[in-house]
C-alpha positions as semicolon CSV with decimal commas, in nm:
position;residue;x (nm);y (nm);z (nm)
1;M;1,594;1,136;-0,889
2;A;1,256;1,222;-1,069
3;G;1,050;1,248;-0,775
4;G;1,294;1,504;-0,606
5;L;1,358;1,732;-0,916
6;S;0,952;1,714;-1,008
7;K;0,863;1,827;-0,648
8;T;1,113;2,148;-0,636
9;I;0,965;2,233;-0,942
10;V;0,648;2,274;-0,799
11;A;0,684;2,361;-0,411
12;P;0,566;2,704;-0,407
13;L;0,254;2,565;-0,530
14;E;0,253;2,286;-0,322
15;R;0,258;2,515;-0,006
16;I;-0,012;2,774;-0,165
17;S;-0,255;2,439;-0,172
18;T;-0,150;2,324;0,132
19;L;-0,262;2,656;0,291
20;V;-0,611;2,659;0,114
21;M;-0,683;2,316;0,179
22;T;-0,642;2,322;0,554
23;D;-0,793;2,738;0,624
24;R;-1,120;2,781;0,486
25;K;-1,090;3,152;0,486
26;L;-0,776;3,156;0,262
27;T;-0,833;3,206;-0,132
28;V;-0,573;3,122;-0,381
29;G;-0,451;3,480;-0,414
30;G;-0,470;3,526;-0,046
31;A;-0,257;3,191;0,016
32;A;0,032;3,305;-0,200
33;R;0,004;3,639;-0,026
34;H;0,047;3,512;0,291
35;A;0,334;3,226;0,166
36;W;0,563;3,526;0,039
37;L;0,524;3,747;0,354
38;D;0,599;3,431;0,574
39;G;0,959;3,478;0,470
40;G;0,969;3,563;0,082
41;L;1,118;3,296;-0,142
42;K;1,182;3,072;0,168
43;G;0,853;3,109;0,288
44;L;0,715;2,962;-0,092
45;F;0,958;2,667;-0,020
46;R;0,836;2,597;0,321
47;G;0,820;2,231;0,411
48;N;1,010;2,149;0,078
49;H;1,297;1,946;0,279
50;A;1,034;1,737;0,422
51;T;0,863;1,662;0,078
52;L;1,220;1,551;-0,060
53;L;1,293;1,355;0,203
54;K;0,979;1,198;0,177
55;I;0,937;1,185;-0,224
56;F;1,303;1,014;-0,270
57;P;1,185;0,715;-0,099
58;S;0,799;0,697;-0,198
59;S;0,882;0,738;-0,548
60;A;1,174;0,458;-0,536
61;I;0,904;0,243;-0,374
62;Q;0,643;0,308;-0,597
63;F;0,837;0,252;-0,933
64;S;1,033;-0,057;-0,811
65;I;0,716;-0,248;-0,702
66;F;0,486;-0,165;-0,958
67;H;0,767;-0,258;-1,216
68;G;0,875;-0,523;-0,985
69;I;0,526;-0,682;-1,020
70;K;0,484;-0,594;-1,385
71;D;0,805;-0,789;-1,491
72;K;0,708;-1,101;-1,279
73;I;0,335;-1,141;-1,417
74;L;0,524;-1,079;-1,796
75;A;0,800;-1,328;-1,700
76;S;0,508;-1,593;-1,591
77;R;0,374;-1,576;-1,941
78;Q;0,659;-1,693;-2,091
79;P;0,696;-2,025;-2,209
80;I;0,851;-2,278;-2,048
81;S;1,081;-2,597;-2,124
82;P;1,025;-2,948;-2,049
83;V;1,335;-2,874;-1,805
84;G;1,152;-2,612;-1,612
85;E;1,360;-2,327;-1,758
86;V;1,249;-2,039;-1,897
87;R;1,233;-1,983;-2,271
88;H;1,355;-1,604;-2,344
89;T;1,166;-1,554;-2,652
90;N;0,999;-1,240;-2,769
91;I;0,703;-1,171;-2,584
92;S;0,402;-1,066;-2,832
93;S;0,213;-0,773;-2,826
94;S;-0,050;-0,923;-2,626
95;E;0,168;-1,094;-2,378
96;G;0,382;-0,797;-2,268
97;E;0,124;-0,600;-2,163
98;L;-0,060;-0,621;-1,838
99;T;-0,450;-0,622;-1,820
100;N;-0,610;-0,368;-1,702
101;V;-0,698;-0,519;-1,347
102;E;-0,330;-0,628;-1,326
103;R;-0,232;-0,259;-1,347
104;L;-0,487;-0,169;-1,094
105;V;-0,360;-0,422;-0,856
106;A;0,009;-0,328;-0,904
107;G;-0,070;0,007;-0,864
108;A;-0,266;0,003;-0,550
109;A;0,034;-0,247;-0,374
110;A;0,297;0,021;-0,507
111;G;0,100;0,322;-0,327
112;A;0,019;0,130;-0,022
113;A;0,375;0,016;0,056
114;A;0,525;0,365;-0,019
115;V;0,255;0,552;0,208
116;T;0,298;0,326;0,506
117;V;0,695;0,399;0,509
118;T;0,680;0,777;0,419
119;Y;0,361;0,866;0,630
120;P;0,509;1,062;0,918
121;L;0,737;1,264;0,674
122;E;0,435;1,381;0,509
123;A;0,254;1,465;0,831
124;C;0,573;1,678;0,939
125;R;0,564;1,860;0,608
126;T;0,177;1,958;0,631
127;F;0,250;2,052;0,992
128;M;0,540;2,281;0,850
129;S;0,336;2,428;0,540
130;V;0,002;2,531;0,693
131;S;-0,052;2,863;0,802
132;G;0,112;2,954;1,142
133;G;0,311;2,629;1,089
134;M;0,588;2,519;1,274
135;K;0,945;2,613;1,189
136;G;1,285;2,448;1,225
137;S;1,440;2,142;1,102
138;L;1,238;1,840;1,039
139;I;1,367;1,642;1,337
140;H;1,277;1,950;1,529
141;V;0,899;1,914;1,397
142;A;0,903;1,547;1,427
143;S;1,025;1,555;1,798
144;T;0,831;1,863;1,933
145;V;0,502;1,680;1,770
146;I;0,548;1,352;1,922
147;R;0,669;1,481;2,255
148;S;0,354;1,713;2,286
149;Q;0,098;1,507;2,151
150;G;0,263;1,114;2,112
151;I;0,348;0,904;1,811
152;T;-0,022;0,874;1,701
153;A;0,019;1,267;1,595
154;V;0,238;1,175;1,306
155;Y;-0,044;0,917;1,179
156;R;-0,309;1,119;1,227
157;G;-0,545;1,125;0,896
158;F;-0,336;0,797;0,783
159;K;-0,646;0,564;0,673
160;A;-0,772;0,872;0,438
161;T;-0,413;0,881;0,287
162;L;-0,413;0,466;0,256
163;I;-0,705;0,507;0,081
164;G;-0,625;0,813;-0,118
165;D;-0,257;0,671;-0,262
166;M;-0,389;0,358;-0,292
167;M;-0,648;0,474;-0,566
168;G;-0,405;0,760;-0,697
169;S;-0,139;0,512;-0,741
170;S;-0,361;0,247;-0,873
171;L;-0,549;0,476;-1,086
172;G;-0,214;0,680;-1,204
173;F;-0,026;0,384;-1,325
174;A;-0,309;0,208;-1,504
175;A;-0,375;0,558;-1,695
176;Y;-0,031;0,616;-1,742
177;E;0,011;0,278;-1,926
178;L;-0,284;0,229;-2,066
179;A;-0,201;0,552;-2,240
180;N;0,119;0,480;-2,330
181;H;-0,014;0,134;-2,504
182;I;-0,293;0,354;-2,700
183;Y;-0,050;0,618;-2,827
184;K;0,218;0,318;-2,910
185;D;-0,029;0,114;-3,134
186;R;-0,225;0,375;-3,263
187;F;-0,054;0,668;-3,325
188;N;0,359;0,569;-3,336
189;N;0,373;0,271;-3,533
190;G;0,382;0,014;-3,252
191;R;0,720;0,200;-3,106
192;T;0,760;0,312;-2,749
193;A;0,693;0,679;-2,701
194;P;1,006;0,909;-2,645
195;P;1,073;1,022;-2,270
196;E;0,892;1,374;-2,362
197;V;0,577;1,225;-2,514
198;R;0,566;1,001;-2,192
199;G;0,588;1,294;-1,962
200;V;0,278;1,473;-2,161
201;L;0,094;1,144;-2,146
202;G;0,196;1,096;-1,758
203;A;0,038;1,451;-1,697
204;M;-0,290;1,352;-1,881
205;S;-0,329;1,106;-1,660
206;A;-0,275;1,276;-1,356
207;S;-0,488;1,534;-1,431
208;V;-0,787;1,224;-1,435
209;V;-0,662;1,089;-1,108
210;I;-0,654;1,418;-0,906
211;T;-0,977;1,531;-0,966
212;M;-1,103;1,158;-0,894
213;T;-0,890;1,165;-0,545
214;M;-0,918;1,552;-0,430
215;P;-1,207;1,449;-0,170
216;L;-0,951;1,257;0,008
217;E;-0,661;1,491;-0,022
218;V;-0,854;1,745;0,164
219;V;-0,986;1,546;0,425
220;R;-0,590;1,409;0,500
221;R;-0,458;1,787;0,505
222;R;-0,748;1,865;0,767
223;L;-0,736;1,552;0,992
224;Q;-0,355;1,609;1,020
225;V;-0,338;1,964;1,153
226;Q;-0,682;1,939;1,371
227;G;-0,571;1,914;1,727
228;S;-0,203;2,089;1,621
229;L;-0,121;2,453;1,672
230;G;-0,395;2,539;1,849
231;R;-0,670;2,415;1,607
232;P;-0,993;2,240;1,724
233;I;-1,078;1,889;1,671
234;L;-1,355;1,931;1,423
235;Y;-1,390;1,542;1,267
236;K;-1,369;1,193;1,404
237;G;-1,247;1,026;1,139
238;T;-1,239;0,988;0,761
239;W;-1,558;0,908;0,660
240;D;-1,693;1,211;0,962
241;A;-1,494;1,456;0,786
242;L;-1,615;1,346;0,420
243;R;-1,988;1,395;0,552
244;T;-1,928;1,721;0,757
245;I;-1,728;1,903;0,474
246;V;-2,031;1,797;0,227
247;R;-2,302;1,890;0,483
248;E;-2,159;2,226;0,571
249;E;-1,932;2,342;0,234
250;G;-2,066;2,147;-0,049
251;V;-1,889;1,935;-0,263
252;L;-1,724;2,230;-0,478
253;R;-1,642;2,467;-0,225
254;G;-1,522;2,222;0,017
255;F;-1,354;1,993;-0,208
256;Y;-1,200;2,203;-0,459
257;A;-1,125;2,538;-0,349
258;A;-0,756;2,443;-0,409
259;S;-0,794;2,259;-0,710
260;L;-0,625;2,552;-0,953
261;P;-0,301;2,517;-0,751
262;L;-0,356;2,190;-0,691
263;Y;-0,402;2,121;-1,098
264;L;-0,107;2,379;-1,158
265;K;0,127;2,141;-0,908
266;V;0,042;1,824;-0,944
267;V;-0,001;1,792;-1,334
268;P;0,322;1,918;-1,450
269;S;0,486;1,709;-1,130
270;I;0,370;1,413;-1,246
271;G;0,444;1,460;-1,569
272;C;0,793;1,584;-1,482
273;M;0,869;1,257;-1,278
274;Y;0,774;1,035;-1,556
275;M;0,954;1,228;-1,822
276;I;1,292;1,208;-1,624
277;Y;1,260;0,861;-1,488
278;D;1,192;0,744;-1,871
279;W;1,547;0,945;-1,963
280;I;1,691;0,820;-1,694
281;M;1,579;0,452;-1,764
282;T;1,631;0,478;-2,128
283;R;2,018;0,572;-2,089
284;E;2,078;0,313;-1,820
285;R;1,916;0,056;-2,051
286;S;2,124;0,181;-2,364
287;G;2,412;0,169;-2,139
288;V;2,358;-0,187;-2,045
289;M;2,290;-0,287;-2,432
290;M;2,618;-0,143;-2,506
291;E;2,831;-0,360;-2,224
292;V;2,625;-0,650;-2,352
293;E;2,751;-0,602;-2,714
294;K;3,133;-0,529;-2,604
295;K;3,122;-0,855;-2,408
296;K;2,991;-1,067;-2,680
297;R;3,284;-0,893;-2,909
298;V;3,516;-1,012;-2,688
299;M;3,419;-1,377;-2,623
300;T;3,402;-1,372;-3,013
301;R;3,739;-1,288;-3,028
């Protein structure tokens, strides 16, 4: 739910950034005009249904795996009784937080699992979002691409995406957890930050991460669309694309031309996702605690 809502809010910026990254002739303003002329409001949201089909499982996988690993690590630190049962004592502040290395590893595992499952959906979304992109339903686009280019077409650029998503998820979760730890200990007297503050911390973390992973994002988009829709094949793979873009376009123009719409897209999207996720989880935890207290009162009677 958190991933789907946050992505829908920034879907027009997603379309604009995709156009700029895959067409070197378009500026941000030109991409916005092109998207609008390509169907008005519907043109701005083209490909969003594919994004939603991808983001629902992707967000769920990332959050569940990261927090699942986190719970396992923290549970392993609790003292064990002589009979082998975990004593459910209160975990101290130092024991209740992952180390930075543990955060990075858990985040990388979450990112790798999510991208492996959802990559074909992301590829189809890109086919629909680029200039002159394919129209129709997601199933129609996927079947057309596979029929004309083979199954490997929906996995083109997978290596760059895997590396980028592992790095992004790893750094993103680590930065977010660290920011929350610092806020709790230094600015909130040891209390957990409320959902709206956690959203702001998530947005700040995302801005740092996107700066570091932007080159791989550009490479991924270009590898996905080359060879399709009449586009020439310019790159042999991830590393060849990185070298060619730096040599022919330079670092700033080649990798950061679409930075403005990408920042405007990613930063509020990630912030909203963390805020909505924590708001939902806070309500769920409150509901569970109320049920536990209710059962205790019934048993006491």
